[in-house]
N, C-alpha and C positions, 0 to 999 in steps of 0.2 A: 579439485574435488572430483572423485571418480563417478562415472555414470553407472547407475544401477541397471543390472541386467537380470531379467527374469529367467531363472534357470529351469522353471517348470514348463512343460509343454501342455497346453490345454487341448483336450480332445473332446469332441462332442459325445456325450453319453447317450445311450439309447433311451427310449421312453420307458418309464416305470409304471407299475400298477396304478399309482395315484394319478398318472397322466390320463388314464382312461376311465377310472372309476372315481367319481367325485363324492359319492356317499354310498355307504352300505350299512344295513341294519346290524350285521355282524359278519366279520370275516370268516367265521367258523362254518358258514354255509357254502363257501367256495368249494368247487368240485373239480377234480382232475379228470379230464376226458382225453380220449385218444386223439392224436393229431399226426398229420404227415410230417416226415422229417423236415427240419429247418423251418417249421412254422414260426412266424414272428408274432410278438405281442401286437394287438390291434387287428389281427386277421380274424375273420369270421370262421368259426369251426362248428361242426355238427354237435348238437347236444342230444344224444340218442333217446333220453327219457321223454322228450317232447317232440322229436323229429323237427326241431327248429335249429337255427344258427344263433350262436352267441359270440360275443367278442372275447378273444383270447386275451387274458390279462398278463400272461408271461410267455416268454419264448419256449419253444418245445424243448423238453428235457426227458430223456428216456421214453420217448414216444407219447408224452402227455403234456397238456397245457392246463392252466387253471382258468376256470370261468366262474362267474357269479350268477347263478340262475334265479336268485330271489332278491326282492326289496333293495334295489340299488339305483343309482343315477350314473349313466354311462355317457361320457363326452364323445361325440362323434366328430369333433372338429379335426382330429388327427387322421381320420379315415377318409378314403376317397368315396365320392358319390357312386362310382361304379360298383365298389365293394358293397356299399349299403344296399343299392338296388338289387344286386345279385343275391344278397342274403335274405331279403324279404320275400316271402312266398307270394305276396300280392302288393301291387302299387307302391313300390319303393319305400321311401322314408316313412310315409304315413302308414303303410302296411307293417313296417318294422315296429313302429310305436304301438300299433294296435295289438301285435303279437305279444309284446312285452307287458302290456297293461295288466292282464289277469294275474301275472306273477310279481307285480310291483316293480317291474323294470321300467325306468323312465330314461328315454334317450334325449339328450340335449345337444346343442351345438349344430352347426351346419357343416356337413361333410365337404371336403375339398373337391374342386373340379378336376 
């Protein structure tokens, strides 16, 4: 009997939008914002309408990334604690949660060290 060989090569795929956003009231409120070249999903980017930082849901394409500025649940477990602390205007994770609250943004999960 011959031994079965797997002819496919498995590669690790990058994170997708659903890895970062666990709930959103509607995807139609996602907004494309300017981002630096090679910005990756999961990076905090400036949201100019508020002067705050939001999590990029997609990799940069044509100088833009998608963010969800309203009514959503964002999982921070894939982000680093340093990135979260840098994004918050005040007091790290607690400050980030406070900044998102008026807009219905809830941050869950513990950032990586």
